[in-house]
C-alpha positions in Angstrom: 107.2 75.6 148.1 108.3 79.2 149.2 106.3 81.7 147.3 108.4 84.1 144.7 109.3 87.4 146.2 107.5 90.5 144.2 110.5 92.5 144.7 114.2 92.3 145.3 115.3 92.3 148.9 116.2 96.0 150.1 114.8 97.3 147.0 116.3 97.4 143.4 119.7 99.3 142.8 121.2 101.0 140.0 123.4 98.0 139.8 120.5 95.6 139.8 119.0 97.5 136.5 122.5 96.8 134.9 123.1 93.5 135.8 121.9 92.5 132.4 124.7 94.8 130.8 127.2 92.0 131.2 125.1 89.4 129.8 124.5 91.4 126.8 128.2 92.2 126.4 129.1 88.5 126.8 126.1 87.4 124.7 126.0 90.6 122.4 122.9 91.8 120.9 124.0 90.8 117.2 124.6 87.3 118.4 121.0 87.4 120.0 119.3 88.8 116.4 121.6 86.2 114.5 120.2 83.2 116.6 116.5 84.5 116.6 116.9 84.5 112.9 118.5 81.2 112.5 115.4 79.8 114.7 112.8 81.6 112.7 111.5 83.7 115.7 113.0 87.1 115.0 111.1 90.4 116.2 109.2 91.4 113.1 107.3 94.3 114.3 108.4 96.6 116.7 106.4 96.1 120.1 106.6 96.7 123.8 108.2 93.4 124.4 110.9 92.8 121.5 112.1 88.9 121.3 115.8 90.3 122.0 114.6 91.7 125.3 112.9 88.3 126.1 116.0 86.5 125.6 118.0 88.7 128.2 114.8 88.2 130.4 115.2 84.5 130.5 118.9 84.9 131.2 118.3 87.2 134.2 115.5 85.0 135.4 118.1 82.7 136.2 120.3 85.7 138.1 117.0 86.3 140.0 115.3 82.9 140.6 113.4 83.9 143.6 112.0 87.7 142.2 108.8 88.0 140.2 108.6 88.0 136.5 107.3 91.6 136.2 110.2 92.8 138.6 112.9 91.1 136.7 111.7 92.2 133.4 111.8 95.8 134.7 115.5 95.4 135.4 116.3 94.0 131.8 114.4 96.7 130.4 116.4 99.3 132.4 119.5 97.3 131.6 118.7 97.7 127.8 117.2 101.1 127.9 120.0 102.6 125.6 119.1 100.2 122.9 115.3 100.3 122.8 114.5 103.8 124.1 112.1 105.4 126.5 108.8 103.8 125.3 110.4 100.1 126.0 112.2 101.3 129.3 108.9 102.5 130.7 106.6 99.7 129.4 104.3 98.0 132.2 103.8 94.3 131.5 102.2 91.7 133.3 103.3 88.1 134.4 100.8 86.5 131.7 102.1 88.8 128.8 105.7 87.5 129.7 104.8 84.0 129.7 103.0 84.4 126.4 105.9 86.0 125.0 108.4 83.3 126.3 106.2 80.7 125.0 106.4 82.7 121.2 110.2 82.9 121.5 110.5 79.1 122.2 113.6 77.0 123.5 115.8 76.7 120.3 117.1 80.1 120.3 118.5 79.6 124.1 120.1 76.4 122.7 121.8 78.0 119.9 123.2 81.0 121.9 124.6 78.3 124.4 126.2 76.3 121.6 127.9 79.6 120.4 128.8 80.5 123.9 130.2 77.3 124.6 132.4 77.3 121.3 133.9 80.5 122.2 135.2 79.8 125.7 139.1 80.1 125.4 141.6 77.2 126.7 143.5 78.0 130.0 147.2 77.9 130.0 148.5 74.9 132.5 145.0 73.2 132.1 146.1 70.6 129.9 147.5 67.0 130.4 150.2 65.9 127.6 148.8 68.3 125.3 145.0 67.2 125.7 142.2 69.2 127.2 141.3 67.7 130.3 137.4 67.1 130.0 134.9 65.2 132.1 131.4 63.9 131.5 128.8 63.3 134.1 125.2 63.9 134.9 122.7 65.3 137.2 118.8 66.1 137.6 116.7 69.3 138.2 113.3 69.1 139.5 110.6 71.0 137.6 107.2 72.2 138.5 104.7 69.5 139.2 102.3 70.5 136.4 100.5 67.6 134.3 102.4 68.6 131.2 105.8 68.5 132.6 104.8 65.1 134.2 103.8 63.7 130.9 106.9 65.2 129.2 109.5 64.4 131.8 108.4 62.0 134.2 109.1 61.1 138.1 112.1 59.6 139.2 111.7 56.3 141.0 113.5 55.4 144.3 114.0 53.3 147.4 111.3 55.6 148.9 108.9 55.6 146.3 108.3 58.2 143.4 110.0 61.7 143.4 107.8 64.6 144.6 108.4 66.5 141.5 109.0 65.8 137.7 112.6 65.8 136.8 114.8 66.5 133.9 118.0 64.6 133.6 120.9 66.0 131.9 124.5 65.4 131.2 127.6 67.7 130.2 131.0 67.9 128.7 133.0 70.2 130.8 136.5 71.5 130.8 138.2 70.6 134.2 140.3 73.6 134.3 137.8 76.2 133.9 134.5 74.5 134.8 133.3 75.7 131.2 130.4 73.7 129.8 131.4 72.8 126.3 128.2 70.6 125.4 125.1 69.6 127.3 121.8 67.2 126.5 118.9 67.1 128.2 115.9 64.9 128.6 113.2 63.4 130.8 114.4 61.4 133.8 112.3 58.5 132.9 112.8 58.1 129.3 116.5 59.0 129.1 119.2 57.5 130.9 122.6 59.2 131.4 124.0 56.9 129.1 121.9 57.4 126.3 122.0 61.2 126.9 125.8 60.9 126.6 125.9 59.7 123.4 124.4 62.7 122.3 127.8 64.1 123.5 130.1 62.4 121.3 130.1 64.7 118.3 131.6 67.3 120.9 134.4 65.1 121.5 137.5 65.7 119.6 141.2 64.5 119.3 142.6 67.2 121.4 140.4 66.0 124.4 141.1 63.6 127.3 137.8 62.5 128.7 137.0 61.3 132.2 134.1 59.4 133.3 132.7 57.6 136.3 132.2 53.7 136.1 128.4 53.9 135.5 129.3 55.2 131.9 131.6 52.2 130.7 129.8 49.8 128.2 131.8 47.9 125.1 129.6 49.9 122.8 129.9 53.1 124.6 133.5 52.9 124.7 133.7 51.8 121.1 131.8 54.7 119.8 133.7 57.3 122.4 136.9 55.9 120.9 135.9 56.4 117.4 135.6 60.1 117.9 139.5 60.5 118.0 139.3 61.5 121.8 141.7 60.2 124.6 139.7 58.5 127.5 140.2 57.8 131.0 137.3 56.0 132.7 136.7 54.3 135.6 135.1 50.7 135.3 133.5 48.2 137.6 135.5 45.7 139.7 133.6 42.7 137.8 134.8 43.8 134.3 137.0 41.1 132.9 140.6 42.4 132.6 143.1 39.8 132.3 147.0 41.2 132.2 148.1 40.4 128.9 151.3 42.7 128.7 152.6 44.2 132.0 153.9 47.6 131.8 156.9 49.1 133.8 154.9 51.4 135.6 152.5 49.1 137.1 149.9 49.4 134.7 149.3 46.7 131.9 147.3 46.1 128.4 144.3 44.0 128.2 141.4 43.5 125.7 137.6 44.2 126.0 135.2 42.5 124.4 131.3 43.0 123.8 130.6 39.5 125.0 132.0 36.2 126.2 131.7 34.6 122.8 133.6 37.3 121.1 136.2 36.8 123.7 136.6 33.1 123.0 136.5 33.8 119.4 139.1 36.7 119.8 136.7 38.6 117.9 136.0 42.6 117.8 138.7 43.3 120.8 139.6 46.7 121.6 143.0 46.8 123.4 142.9 48.9 126.7 145.5 50.0 129.2 144.3 49.1 132.7 145.4 51.2 135.7 144.6 49.9 139.4 145.5 51.7 142.7 144.4 52.2 146.1 144.1 55.6 148.0 145.9 54.8 151.4 144.9 56.9 154.2 142.0 58.6 152.5 138.5 58.5 154.4 135.9 56.6 152.6 138.2 55.2 149.9 137.2 52.4 148.2 139.1 49.0 148.5 140.5 49.3 144.9 140.0 51.8 141.7 140.5 50.4 138.3 140.8 52.9 135.2 141.0 52.0 131.6 142.4 54.2 129.0 143.3 54.3 125.4 146.5 56.0 126.1 148.7 52.9 125.9 152.2 54.3 126.1 153.2 54.4 129.5 155.9 56.8 129.0 153.9 59.4 127.9 151.1 58.9 130.4 152.7 57.3 133.5 149.9 55.2 135.7 150.4 57.3 139.0 149.8 60.7 136.7 146.6 59.4 135.3 145.3 58.2 138.7 145.9 61.4 140.1 144.4 63.0 137.1 141.2 61.1 137.3 140.2 62.5 140.4 140.0 66.0 138.7 136.6 64.3 137.3 135.1 65.7 140.6 135.6 69.3 139.2 132.4 68.6 137.0 130.3 67.9 140.3 131.5 71.1 141.7 130.3 72.7 138.3 127.0 71.2 138.8 126.8 72.5 142.7 127.7 76.1 140.9 124.5 75.8 138.7 122.0 74.0 141.4 123.2 75.8 144.7 124.6 79.1 143.8 123.1 80.4 140.5 119.7 78.9 141.5 120.3 80.4 144.9 119.4 77.1 146.4 116.0 77.2 144.8 114.8 73.3 144.5 112.5 73.7 141.6 112.9 75.6 138.1 110.1 78.2 137.5 108.8 77.2 134.3 105.3 75.2 133.9 105.4 73.9 130.6 107.8 71.5 128.8 108.9 73.8 126.0 109.4 76.7 128.8 111.3 74.2 131.2 113.8 73.5 128.0 114.1 77.4 127.3 114.7 77.9 131.1 117.5 75.0 131.1 119.4 76.2 128.3 119.1 79.6 129.5 120.5 78.7 132.7 123.4 76.8 130.9 124.2 80.1 128.9 124.1 82.2 132.2 126.6 79.8 134.0 128.8 80.0 130.8 128.7 83.8 130.8 129.9 83.9 134.3 132.6 81.5 133.8 133.9 83.8 131.1 133.8 86.7 133.5 135.8 84.7 136.0 138.1 83.5 133.2 138.7 87.3 132.0 139.3 88.3 135.6 141.8 85.6 136.1 143.6 86.7 132.9 143.6 90.1 134.2 144.9 89.6 137.6 147.3 86.5 136.8 145.4 83.9 138.7 144.2 80.5 137.6 140.3 80.5 137.0 140.1 77.7 139.7 141.3 80.0 142.1 138.4 82.4 142.0 135.0 82.0 143.7 131.9 81.4 141.7 129.7 82.6 144.3 131.4 85.6 144.5 131.1 86.1 140.6 127.3 85.8 140.8 127.2 88.4 143.5 129.2 90.6 141.2 126.7 90.1 138.6 123.7 90.6 140.9 125.0 93.8 142.8 128.5 95.2 141.7 128.5 95.9 137.8 129.4 99.6 137.3 127.3 101.4 134.9 129.9 101.1 132.3 128.6 97.5 131.6 125.5 98.8 130.1 124.8 97.8 126.6 126.1 100.7 124.3 123.5 102.0 121.7 
């Protein structure tokens, strides 16, 4: 694994010192202090390394994944110098002291800040369908350092070629397709938590103004029943072997059917749930599968025609683009997170989600100012803006 660089390539610039400024404006000092207090880890005695500084450090660490802790901390101090004054600005802090401070900070505060950030993201004009926010659910994994504690907490993925080289965390996300904005995320160890189990933990974030897209690996009778109970509309792909007899054909080519928990329930017509089935092919598309099957609880074909839902389903790939933003562009292609203990892995993970949310908020604001749609803007460019081009005006005010 490549070693961490001691300093920024080409040396630090003024904008590097102030990169934390936008993060601090987007995730204000007041919000940070409230979250610290709520989690019981607020700064009680003024010291060289206040907890507020550590919060911004962990976020900045995500912007500079290849730069040494001491250098990132120096950039954060410069970015926040107008708040904490010369004593903090000039503090020399070792890597060990930073790690100890992070351990005292814990991970819950980053989770709390992410939840607040996600709740504040505005809806995008033109991003809805039939009055519903179009959302997507999917999962992915991240490698973490091969330390004994991480291995015990998270485990190694098993595949056709044997055990993975690094322990992994698994996470699932609920994201808005129009903006790539994360609305909720849940994480756990790759061995103990399946995507389906983690997805259940997302259900409290579902609401009756959402249309949630999901791939065929997520469907199960119990999962569908519980997701429908949230009030959300669903459009999920299902496997070809799911029994879906045509009960009521509809004018748009879709049809109504009923799903059951078991064959016994089907025979007794017990606990059935009515669904609408949409089957289609993608003609002339390379690597397309022979047939796609979707089910939805949008039963009225006049409100949501089958051809529109079939096209809409393929917006589900937006969440995979979002995962690429996090894993490739925000992490700068670095394959493994930096934190060597489970709690610090959780802290870094939620800081990564929080930083992604901040960048997406920046892109939303830029799109509003220029009259563009957020999907038309480059995430890579936005990361570079934060890394190199923030004006001095972005520094946090006193």
